[in-house]
C-alpha positions, 0 to 999 in steps of 0.5 A: 068534777065541779068547783063547789067552791062557787056553788051556793053552800047545802053542806056546813062543814063545821069543826071545833079547832083548825087543827082538825081540818087534816082530819076534815078536808077529806069530806071537803075532798068529797063535797068538791068531787061531787060538785057539791057547795060547802062551806067550812068553819070553826065553830067551838060549841065549849069556846063559841056556845052562842056562835055555835047555837046561832050557826045551827039555828040558822043553817036551814034558812041560809040554805044548808041541808047537812052539817058535818061537824068535826070533834075531839075530846068531849065532842059537843059540837055536833050535838048542840047542832043536833039540838038546835037544828032540824038538819041531818047532822054527821058527826066525825069523831077527831082523834086527840093526843089520849085516848085515840078518839074514842072519847069523842066516838062514845060522845057522839054515839050516846046522844040522848033519845030525840037528838040524833047524830050520824056518827061514822069511824074515828077520822072517818071524814070521807064516809062522812061525806059520801053520807051527806052525798047519800042524804042529798041524792035522796031529795027530789030534782034534777040536783039530787038525781045527778048525785044519784047518778054520781053515786051510782058511778062511784059505787061501780068504780069502788066495785071494779077496784075490788075485781083487780084486787081479787084478779092481782091476787089470784095472779099472785097465787097462780104465780110460784113466787106468789103467797106460796099457797096452795091452788084450789 
């Protein structure tokens, strides 16, 4: 694990409100796991429109390479950013009190042609972080190669965990106090 807080930010992690942080923090944790520098901030497309546009327009010049934007309700933040930056934007629908994030999800996946937002599941910040890692790992150079190698290790760990779960399930089925399912 690297200390990504001291690294130059290459991922912008933004949200419409600090109340979104409990969900968005999972994306930050992924950045930390992979040693990727990131910045995190609150910018609201509705309450801070000029600042949101300025953030998106300056992101590439400031060295960012991917933006992860979480938003609830009308979820304008990812779309506004995608409209003003050449960088990939990953949207995270944040569930609110009403509609459980479905409004946010539909808002993000219905972007008009020419303004793409890669959208993950409702509250899917971990997958957004992993997608950002994969985007960065698709680049050239030692840094990208290092992230690719880390991703391969991560995927191997997931595979090993799935094998272990299967072994535990098979062991329970074989045991008389298991699920009571007949053995094949």
